[in-house]
C-alpha positions as CSV (number, residue, x, y, z in Angstrom):
1,M,55.9,96.2,92.2
2,D,54.6,95.0,88.7
3,I,54.4,91.5,87.5
4,S,57.5,91.8,85.1
5,K,59.7,93.5,87.6
6,E,58.8,90.6,90.3
7,E,59.3,87.8,87.9
8,Y,62.8,89.1,87.1
9,I,63.7,89.5,90.8
10,S,62.4,86.1,91.4
11,S,64.6,84.8,88.7
12,L,67.6,86.6,90.2
13,I,66.9,85.0,93.4
14,N,66.4,81.4,92.0
15,D,69.7,81.9,90.2
16,L,71.7,82.2,93.4
17,K,71.3,78.5,93.6
18,N,73.2,78.0,90.5
19,V,75.9,80.2,91.3
20,K,79.5,78.9,90.6
21,Y,81.8,78.1,93.3
22,I,85.3,76.8,93.5
23,M,84.9,73.2,94.7
24,P,88.0,71.8,96.8
25,D,88.6,69.5,94.1
26,D,88.6,72.1,91.4
27,I,91.9,73.7,92.8
28,P,95.2,72.0,91.2
29,N,97.3,70.1,93.1
30,I,100.6,71.6,91.7
31,D,102.2,75.1,92.5
32,L,101.1,77.7,90.0
33,Y,102.7,80.9,88.5
34,M,100.9,84.3,89.1
35,D,99.4,84.1,85.5
36,Q,98.1,80.5,86.0
37,V,96.5,81.8,89.4
38,T,94.7,84.8,87.5
39,T,93.6,82.7,84.8
40,F,92.3,80.0,87.2
41,M,90.5,82.6,89.1
42,D,89.0,84.3,86.3
43,K,87.7,81.0,84.7
44,H,86.1,79.6,87.7
45,L,84.6,82.8,89.2
46,K,83.4,84.5,85.9
47,S,79.9,83.8,86.8
48,S,80.3,86.5,89.7
49,K,81.1,89.1,87.3
50,R,79.1,92.3,87.1
51,Y,80.3,93.3,83.8
52,S,82.1,91.1,81.5
53,E,85.5,93.2,81.2
54,D,85.6,93.0,85.4
55,K,89.0,91.9,86.5
56,L,88.6,89.3,89.3
57,L,92.2,88.9,90.4
58,T,95.2,90.7,89.0
59,K,98.9,90.5,89.7
60,T,98.6,94.0,91.5
61,M,96.0,92.8,93.9
62,I,98.1,89.9,94.6
63,N,101.3,91.6,95.2
64,N,99.1,93.9,97.6
65,Y,97.5,91.2,99.6
66,T,101.1,89.9,100.0
67,K,102.3,93.3,100.9
68,N,99.9,93.7,103.4
69,E,100.3,90.5,104.9
70,L,97.1,88.8,103.9
71,L,98.7,86.2,101.8
72,P,102.2,84.5,102.5
73,P,104.9,85.2,99.7
74,P,105.2,82.7,97.1
75,D,107.9,80.1,97.0
76,R,110.1,80.8,94.3
77,K,107.3,82.5,92.3
78,K,105.0,80.0,92.7
79,Y,101.6,79.6,94.5
80,T,100.6,76.8,96.3
81,K,97.2,75.1,96.9
82,E,97.3,76.9,100.4
83,H,97.3,80.1,98.5
84,M,94.6,79.4,96.3
85,F,92.3,78.7,99.4
86,L,93.4,82.3,100.7
87,L,92.5,84.0,97.7
88,I,89.2,82.8,97.3
89,F,88.4,83.6,100.9
90,I,89.8,87.2,100.2
91,Y,87.7,87.5,96.9
92,Y,84.6,87.2,98.9
93,F,85.6,89.1,102.2
94,K,86.9,92.0,100.2
95,N,83.7,93.1,99.0
96,I,82.4,93.5,102.2
97,L,85.3,94.1,104.7
98,S,88.3,96.6,104.9
99,I,91.8,95.3,104.3
100,S,92.8,95.9,107.9
101,D,89.8,93.9,109.0
102,I,90.7,91.1,106.4
103,Q,94.0,91.3,108.0
104,S,92.7,90.8,111.5
105,I,90.8,87.6,110.3
106,F,93.5,86.0,108.2
107,N,96.6,86.8,110.5
108,P,95.7,84.2,113.1
109,L,94.5,82.0,110.6
110,T,97.5,81.6,108.6
111,E,99.6,81.7,112.2
112,R,97.9,78.8,112.9
113,F,97.0,76.7,110.3
114,Y,99.0,77.6,107.1
115,G,102.2,75.5,106.3
116,G,101.4,72.2,108.1
117,K,101.5,73.5,111.5
118,T,98.7,71.4,112.7
119,D,96.7,68.4,111.9
120,I,94.0,70.9,110.4
121,G,95.2,72.4,107.1
122,L,93.7,75.2,105.0
123,E,92.2,72.6,102.6
124,E,90.4,70.8,105.5
125,I,89.1,74.4,106.6
126,Y,88.1,75.5,103.2
127,S,86.0,72.0,102.4
128,E,84.0,72.6,106.0
129,I,83.3,76.2,105.0
130,F,82.2,75.3,101.5
131,K,79.9,72.6,102.8
132,I,78.0,75.0,105.2
133,E,77.7,77.6,102.7
134,K,76.2,75.3,100.2
135,E,73.7,74.0,102.9
136,Q,72.6,77.8,103.5
137,T,71.8,78.7,99.9
138,D,68.3,77.5,100.2
139,A,67.9,79.4,103.2
140,L,69.0,82.6,101.9
141,T,67.1,82.4,98.8
142,K,63.7,81.7,101.0
143,D,64.9,84.8,103.0
144,M,65.2,86.8,100.0
145,I,61.8,85.9,98.7
146,R,60.3,86.8,102.0
147,K,61.9,90.2,101.8
148,M,60.7,90.6,98.3
149,T,57.1,89.9,99.5
150,K,57.2,92.3,102.5
151,A,58.5,95.1,100.2
152,K,55.7,94.3,97.7
153,E,53.2,94.8,100.2
154,S,54.5,98.4,101.1
155,F,53.4,101.7,99.9
156,E,49.8,100.2,99.2
157,F,48.4,103.9,100.0
158,V,50.3,105.2,97.0
159,K,47.7,105.7,94.1
160,K,49.5,106.0,91.3
161,K,50.8,102.8,89.9
162,D,54.1,103.4,88.3
163,E,55.1,105.4,91.8
164,R,53.8,102.5,93.9
165,D,56.2,100.2,91.7
166,F,59.0,102.2,92.0
167,L,58.8,102.5,96.0
168,S,58.1,98.9,96.4
169,M,61.4,98.2,94.5
170,F,63.3,100.8,96.3
171,A,61.9,99.2,99.7
172,F,63.3,96.1,98.6
173,I,66.7,97.4,97.9
174,C,66.8,99.2,101.3
175,I,65.8,95.8,103.0
176,L,68.8,94.0,101.5
177,C,71.2,96.8,102.4
178,F,69.9,97.1,105.6
179,D,70.6,93.1,105.9
180,V,74.0,93.6,104.7
181,Y,74.7,96.6,107.2
182,M,73.5,94.6,110.3
183,R,75.6,91.4,109.5
184,K,78.6,93.7,108.5
185,H,78.2,95.3,111.7
186,V,78.0,91.9,113.6
187,I,81.3,91.0,111.7
188,E,83.2,94.1,112.8
189,Q,82.2,93.9,116.6
190,I,83.8,90.4,116.4
191,I,86.8,91.5,114.8
192,D,87.1,94.3,117.2
193,H,86.2,92.7,120.5
194,S,87.8,89.1,119.7
195,L,90.1,88.9,117.0
196,K,92.0,92.0,117.3
197,P,92.9,91.9,120.9
198,D,93.8,88.3,120.5
199,M,96.1,89.4,117.4
200,E,97.7,92.2,119.6
201,A,98.2,89.9,122.5
202,R,100.0,87.3,120.3
203,A,102.1,90.0,118.6
204,K,103.2,91.4,122.0
205,E,104.3,87.8,123.0
206,R,106.5,87.7,120.1
207,S,107.9,90.9,120.7
208,D,108.9,90.1,124.1
209,A,110.1,86.9,123.2
210,G,112.3,88.5,120.7
211,K,113.6,91.0,122.9
212,E,114.2,88.5,125.8
213,S,116.2,86.6,123.2
214,S,118.5,89.5,122.0
215,K,119.1,90.0,125.6
216,N,120.3,86.7,126.3
217,N,122.5,87.0,123.1
218,D,124.0,90.2,124.5
219,K,124.8,88.7,127.7
220,K,126.3,85.6,125.8
221,T,128.5,88.0,123.7
222,D,129.4,90.0,126.5
223,N,130.4,86.8,128.4
224,N,132.7,85.6,125.8
225,K,134.3,88.9,125.4
226,G,135.1,88.9,129.2
227,T,136.5,85.3,128.5
228,G,138.6,86.4,125.6
229,N,140.1,89.4,127.6
230,G,141.0,87.1,130.6
231,K,142.9,84.7,128.3
232,N,145.0,87.8,126.7
233,E,145.7,89.1,130.2
234,K,147.1,85.8,131.1
235,K,149.3,85.7,128.1
C-alpha cells in the first residue's frame, strides 16, 4: 500500500471520530409532521451520506416501516419523540439487517418500552446506547488502524509495487468485510435463538388470551339468550 493511499485511509479512519450523531437533546420535544421528520433526519445525518443526492429517509420508507410494524402509527399524522428514536435506530440497523430481523428486535422493544409502559422510556434507552457508542469510537478506530497495518504487511512476496499496493488494499477491504460478516452472524444468531422464540411465545400468549376472551364472550351471549328465552316463555 503506497504512502498516499495509506495516508488517505488513515484520514478516513480518523474522520470517524468526527462523524455526526443525533444527540438526545437534538430531538425536538414537539410532535412533527412527516415532512418535518424527513427534513430533520436529512439535516442531522447528512455527513453519513455517500453521495450528496442520497435520500436518508423518505415518506415511502416511513410508511413501509409502519406497514411492517417496525414503527407504531403516527397520532393524527404526527410523529412523537419516541418515533424519532425508533427511526434513528432503524436508519443504522437497515444497513446491516433485514426488515424481518429488525422486526424481531423492535417488536419486544416497542411492546415493553413504547408509550410510557414502564419507568424506562425510549429516551432513556437511546441516551444510554448513545453514551456506549460514543465510548466505543476510539476503540473502533484503533482496531481499524491495526487492521490496516496488518493488510499493509501482506503480500510482501509480490515483486511489482503496483500489484502489491492493490493487493494490500484488497486485503484491507476483505478484513473489514469479514469483520462485518462475523458481527452480523453473531447478531443473527442472537435474533434467531433468543429474540424470535421470545417474540413467538408472547404472540402465542396474546392469541390464546384473545381466544379465551372470545369464548367467555360467547358464553355470556349464550347465557343472556337463555335468560331472555326463559322470560319470553313465562310471558
